[in-house]
Backbone as a ProteinNet text record, in pm:
[ID]
protein_1_A
[PRIMARY]
MPPGDDETYDKTYDNESWKERGVMLRVFVYVFATHAFAGFVWLLFYVGQNAQK
[TERTIARY]
3293.1	3247.1	3365.7	3392.5	3504.8	3480.2	3587.2	3569.4	3510.8	3423	3364	3235.7	3193.1	3071.2	2953	2961.9	2853.1	2722.7	2730.4	2609.7	2544.8	2624.6	2571.9	2509	2573.6	2520.6	2386.2	2377.4	2252.5	2140	2168.7	2065.7	2018.3	2111	2075.1	1992.2	2033.1	1959.6	1818	1804.8	1673.4	1586	1645.5	1570.9	1522.4	1608.4	1569.8	1464.2	1477.4	1379.3	1242.8	1242.1	1117.9	1054	1135.1	1082.8	1024.3	1092.6	1044.5	909.5	895.6	767.3	658.8	692.8	595.9	549.6	642.5	608	518.1	551.5	469.3	328	316.5	185.4	106.1	171.6	104.6	57.3	140.6	100.9	-19.8	-17.7	-131.1	-259	-250.9	-369	-419.2	-329.5	-371.5	-436.7	-378	-435.5	-572.5	-583.4	-712.2	-816.3	-780.9	-875.9	-919.7	-826.5	-859.5	-956.6	-931	-1021.1	-1158.5	-1160.7	-1288.8	-1368.2	-1302.6	-1370.6	-1420.6	-1338.2	-1379.8	-1499.2	-1498.4	-1612.2	-1739.4	-1725.7	-1841.8	-1897	-1811.6	-1856.6	-1923.6	-1865.1	-1924.7	-2063.8	-2077.2	-2206.3	-2308.5	-2266.9	-2358.4	-2407	-2317.4	-2358.5	-2453	-2424.1	-2508.1	-2648.6	-2657	-2788.2	-2862.7	-2791.8	-2856.3	-2907.7	-2835.7	-2875.4	-2997.3	-3007.9	-3117.3	-3231.5	-3231	-3339	-3465	-3578.9	-3704.8	-3728.5	-3757.6	-3772.3	-3915.6
-520.7	-629.9	-722.6	-756.6	-845.7	-985.2	-1055.4	-1190.7	-1282.1	-1372.7	-1467.9	-1419.4	-1297.2	-1242.8	-1246.6	-1329	-1335.3	-1381.4	-1478.8	-1532	-1425.8	-1354.7	-1248.7	-1138.5	-1102.6	-998.6	-1041.3	-1167	-1215.6	-1215	-1256	-1257.4	-1116	-1022.6	-883.6	-826.7	-855.6	-804.4	-861.8	-993.2	-1055.1	-994.5	-969.3	-911.8	-771.3	-690.1	-554.3	-557.4	-649.6	-661.6	-698.8	-788.7	-830.6	-712.8	-634	-517.1	-415.9	-396.1	-300.7	-345.2	-473.4	-524.2	-505.4	-526.5	-507.2	-363.1	-270.8	-128	-91.2	-139.9	-107.8	-164.9	-285.1	-344.9	-263.7	-222.2	-143.9	-10.2	55.4	183.3	162.3	56.2	27.9	6.5	-71.9	-99.3	28.8	110.2	234.6	330.4	342.9	432.9	381.8	251.5	194.3	214.3	186.6	199.2	344.8	436.6	578.8	622.2	579.8	616.2	549.8	427.1	359.6	431.5	472.5	545.8	681.2	751.6	881.2	863.8	758	731.3	702.2	629.7	601.1	729	816	943.5	1028	1031	1105.9	1050.1	917.1	854.1	893.6	898.6	940.3	1083.3	1173.5	1311.5	1318	1239.8	1239.4	1189.3	1078.9	1023.8	1119.7	1178.3	1273.1	1397.2	1442.8	1563.3	1534.8	1414.7	1382.7	1307.4	1297.2	1228	1315.2	1248.5	1323.7	1373.9	1501.3	1563.4	1603.5
-229.8	-146.8	-121.9	2.4	33.1	-22.3	-58.9	-109.9	-2.8	-45.1	47.4	111.3	83.2	142.9	46.6	-57.6	-154.8	-90.3	-2.1	61.1	150.3	226.1	313.1	229.4	119.2	31.5	-26.6	-71.6	-129.7	-26.5	95.8	199.8	230.7	237.6	265.4	151.5	28.2	-87.8	-90.3	-65.5	-65	44.5	159.9	271	235.7	176.7	137.9	27.8	-65.4	-172.3	-115	-17.8	47	120.7	189.5	261.2	163.5	50.7	-48.7	-104.7	-132.2	-180.2	-75.2	50.7	158.1	168.3	152.7	159	42	-77.1	-194.2	-179.9	-126.4	-104.2	-2.2	104.1	208.6	152.6	71.9	11.5	-79.1	-159.7	-248.2	-167.5	-60.6	21.2	87.1	141	205.6	106.4	-12.8	-113.6	-157	-181.6	-221.6	-112	12.7	123.5	141.9	126.9	141.3	32.2	-90.8	-199.8	-183	-135.9	-113.1	-4.5	102.2	209.4	159.5	80.9	26.2	-67.4	-147	-235.5	-156.7	-47.8	36.9	99	146.9	204.3	97.4	-23.9	-134.3	-165.4	-164.9	-191.4	-84.5	41.2	147.7	126.1	88.8	61.5	-57.9	-161.7	-281.8	-249.5	-176.8	-140.1	-48	47	137.4	67.6	-33.7	-106	-194.2	-246.4	-338.7	-272.2	-141.7	-71.1	-74.7	-80.9	-77.1	63.1	70.5	202.1	226
[MASK]
+++++++++++++++++++++++++++++++++++++++++++++++++++++

């Protein structure tokens, strides 16, 4: 790193760290939402299979 670029390096690092946190949050939300939707579909099949006909 060239001398005098400490401030630029810190800003870039903070920006990349922020992006990484955003990606991890998005992955968590997508995985949670997918599992919640799959659970809801499973529940619909379960209720439909055990409904009185």
